[in-house]
C-alpha positions in Angstrom: 76.2 93.8 106.8 79.0 93.3 104.5 80.9 91.0 106.1 80.1 88.0 108.3 81.7 84.6 110.1 79.7 82.2 111.3 81.2 79.4 114.1 84.5 79.5 111.9 87.2 76.6 113.1 90.7 75.6 111.7 93.5 73.8 112.5 96.4 72.9 110.9 96.5 69.1 111.6 96.2 68.3 114.7 96.5 72.2 116.5 93.4 74.0 116.1 93.7 77.5 115.5 90.5 79.3 114.9 87.4 78.3 117.9 84.2 78.6 116.9 84.9 82.7 115.5 81.8 84.4 114.9 81.1 88.4 114.4 79.6 90.9 111.2 81.1 93.5 109.9 77.8 96.6 109.1 78.3 98.8 105.9 80.1 102.2 107.2 81.9 100.7 109.9 85.6 100.7 111.2 86.1 97.4 113.2 89.7 96.1 114.7 90.7 92.4 115.4 93.5 92.5 117.6 95.8 89.5 119.3 98.6 88.0 119.8 101.5 86.8 117.6 99.3 83.0 117.4 96.3 84.5 118.5 94.6 82.9 114.9 94.9 86.7 113.2 96.6 85.4 109.5 94.5 82.4 110.1 91.1 84.3 110.1 92.5 86.7 107.4 92.9 84.7 105.0 90.0 82.7 105.1 88.8 86.2 104.5 90.2 86.9 101.9 89.9 83.1 100.0 93.6 82.2 100.3 92.4 79.5 102.8 88.9 77.2 103.2 88.0 76.6 107.3 88.2 73.5 109.0 84.2 74.4 109.6 82.2 77.2 110.0 81.5 80.0 107.1 83.0 83.5 106.2 81.4 85.6 103.7 81.4 89.0 102.1 78.7 90.5 100.2 80.3 93.3 97.4 83.8 94.2 96.2 86.3 92.1 98.6 90.0 94.8 98.9 93.0 93.2 100.3 96.3 94.9 102.1 98.8 92.0 102.8 101.3 93.1 105.8 104.2 92.1 103.2 104.1 94.4 100.6 104.0 92.6 97.2 104.4 94.9 94.7 107.2 94.4 91.3 110.7 96.4 92.1 111.0 96.6 88.7 108.0 98.3 87.7 107.6 102.1 88.1 104.3 102.8 90.4 102.5 104.8 87.4 103.0 100.9 85.7 101.7 98.5 88.5 98.3 101.1 89.0 97.9 100.5 84.8 98.2 96.5 85.9 95.6 97.1 88.5 93.7 99.3 86.2 93.4 96.5 83.6 93.0 93.4 86.4 90.4 95.8 87.8 88.6 96.8 84.6 88.3 100.0 85.8 87.4 102.2 82.8 90.3 105.3 84.3 92.6 105.3 87.5 90.2 108.2 88.6 89.6 107.1 91.7 93.5 105.9 92.0 94.9 109.3 91.4 92.2 111.4 94.7 93.9 107.9 96.9 97.3 108.9 96.3 97.3 112.3 96.8 95.4 111.9 100.3 98.1 109.8 100.5 100.9 112.2 99.1 103.2 110.4 97.1 102.7 111.2 93.3 105.3 112.5 92.9 106.6 109.1 93.0 104.8 107.6 90.1 107.8 107.6 87.5 110.3 105.9 90.1 110.3 102.3 90.4 109.0 100.2 93.4 112.6 98.9 93.5 114.2 102.1 95.0 111.1 103.4 97.5 110.9 103.6 101.0 109.2 100.8 102.7 106.3 103.4 103.6 106.2 104.5 100.5 105.5 101.2 98.6 103.0 100.6 101.6 100.7 103.8 100.3 100.8 101.9 96.4 99.8 98.7 97.9 97.3 100.2 100.0 96.0 102.3 97.0 96.3 98.6 94.9 93.9 97.6 97.6 91.6 100.2 97.4 91.6 101.4 93.6 88.1 99.5 92.6 86.6 101.0 95.2 85.6 98.0 97.1 82.8 97.7 99.8 85.3 96.4 102.7 88.3 96.5 102.7 90.9 94.3 105.0 94.1 95.4 106.5 97.1 93.4 108.3 98.6 95.5 110.5 98.0 98.7 107.1 100.5 101.7 108.9 103.5 99.7 108.8 105.8 101.8 107.6 104.5 104.8 108.2 105.7 107.9 109.7 103.1 109.5 112.2 102.0 111.9 109.3 101.3 109.4 107.1 99.5 107.5 110.0 96.9 110.0 110.7 96.3 109.9 106.6 95.7 106.7 106.2 93.0 107.3 109.3 91.8 110.2 107.0 91.4 107.9 104.9 90.0 105.2 107.4 87.5 108.0 107.6 86.5 109.1 104.9 85.5 105.3 103.6 83.3 104.9 106.2 81.0 108.3 105.8 81.1 107.0 101.9 79.4 103.9 103.4 82.5 101.4 102.9 83.4 99.6 105.3 87.3 98.8 107.0 88.2 95.7 108.7 92.2 96.1 110.9 94.2 92.4 112.0 96.2 93.5 114.3 98.9 92.5 117.5 98.0 96.4 118.8 94.8 97.7 120.3 95.9 101.3 120.9 93.7 103.0 117.6 90.8 101.5 119.8 89.3 105.5 120.1 88.9 105.6 116.1 86.9 102.1 115.7 83.7 101.3 115.8 83.7 98.3 117.0 87.0 96.2 118.9 87.4 91.9 119.0 90.0 90.4 120.8 91.3 87.4 119.9 92.8 84.8 121.7 94.2 81.3 121.5 91.6 81.2 118.2 88.9 82.6 120.1 87.1 85.8 120.1 86.9 87.1 123.5 83.6 87.7 125.7 83.6 91.4 126.1 84.2 92.5 122.1 83.2 96.6 122.4 81.4 98.9 120.5 83.4 102.1 120.2 81.2 104.0 118.0 85.0 106.6 117.4 82.4 108.5 114.9 
């Protein structure tokens, strides 16, 4: 597996947020974790991407990790191309060929010289997703990844997710909605910090 979560607990003061969460993400799989607001999704994501240390339990990743947060964190004064150049250095990439491949799939090559501050929310999210993927991670964590996408971009997102899976990469989607269940190999439901019994495998290949 590329990601393993074992008996994960977390509390803020006296408030218990995660209660023994356990699951695995296998190579080449699309996995979802869905739950209502307050279910513990954000806390789980923060632990998985290393922002937060759990009270108890472990979360381990094998290989490279990519993380695309729900709220876009970009510099409005930089152009799209400048963001790519910055993260090329940060990731230590020899070139930007894969980044441009992702841009072509998501169809925003015309905005390379535009400052991020003038882009639509959907285009900003495309850049956010490209930055999370441009170092070719083994597992990608996505927090409400298609927020702000129009229908065509939404479909292209799932086309990209399928390509990643076909290349042996894994994608973990965290969302409050389960309407994409048929596109996933496995769907887990998080409620009050607990993964509910009856998590289902859909085999959406």
